[in-house]
C-alpha positions in Angstrom: 29.1 -61.0 26.1 27.5 -60.1 29.4 25.1 -57.7 27.7 24.3 -60.4 25.2 23.4 -62.8 28.0 21.3 -60.2 29.7 19.4 -59.5 26.5 18.8 -63.2 25.9 17.5 -63.7 29.5 14.8 -61.1 29.0 16.5 -57.8 28.8 15.3 -57.6 25.2 12.1 -56.0 26.6 14.3 -53.0 26.5 16.3 -52.4 23.4 19.4 -51.1 25.2 21.1 -54.4 26.3 21.1 -55.9 22.8 22.4 -52.7 21.3 25.1 -52.5 23.9 26.0 -56.2 23.3 26.5 -55.4 19.6 28.6 -52.3 20.3 30.8 -54.0 22.9 31.1 -57.1 20.7 32.4 -55.0 17.8 34.8 -53.3 20.2 36.1 -56.6 21.5 36.5 -58.2 18.0 38.2 -55.1 16.7 40.6 -55.0 19.6 41.5 -58.7 19.2 42.1 -58.1 15.5 44.5 -55.2 16.2 46.4 -57.1 18.9 46.5 -60.8 18.3 47.8 -61.4 21.8 44.5 -60.5 23.3 42.0 -63.2 24.2 38.3 -62.7 24.0 37.5 -62.7 20.3 35.1 -65.6 20.9 33.3 -63.8 23.7 33.1 -60.7 21.5 31.6 -62.8 18.7 29.2 -64.4 21.1 28.0 -60.9 22.3 27.5 -59.9 18.7 25.5 -62.9 17.8 23.3 -62.7 20.9 22.8 -59.0 20.5 21.8 -59.3 16.9 19.5 -62.2 17.6 17.7 -60.2 20.3 17.4 -57.1 18.0 16.0 -59.4 15.2 13.5 -60.9 17.7 12.4 -57.5 18.9 11.8 -56.4 15.3 9.8 -59.6 14.6 7.7 -59.0 17.7 6.9 -55.5 16.6 5.9 -56.7 13.1 3.7 -59.5 14.6 2.0 -57.2 17.1 1.5 -54.6 14.4 0.0 -57.1 12.1 -2.4 -58.4 14.8 -3.5 -54.9 15.6 -4.1 -54.1 12.0 -6.2 -57.3 11.6 -8.2 -56.5 14.7 -8.9 -53.0 13.5 -9.9 -54.2 10.1 -12.2 -56.8 11.6 -13.8 -54.1 13.8 -12.6 -55.8 17.0 -10.8 -52.8 18.4 -11.9 -51.0 21.6 -13.9 -48.3 19.8 -17.3 -47.6 21.5 
């Protein structure tokens, strides 16, 4: 969950915190399924959700910036001299 919080607070500039949030979230949920006496399934799910949301947001930003760049190049507004 900590990596999920970090990625939501701006760590999504780097792709590593959200990926780690997803990995650790899956580990936590899997551990809680194997041993029902363990607490923390909710925190594992929270880490998964925040990690996947940041990854999705990162992908959306890449698509939006790519689309803007393609429109600018097509319109001739790029930095070509």
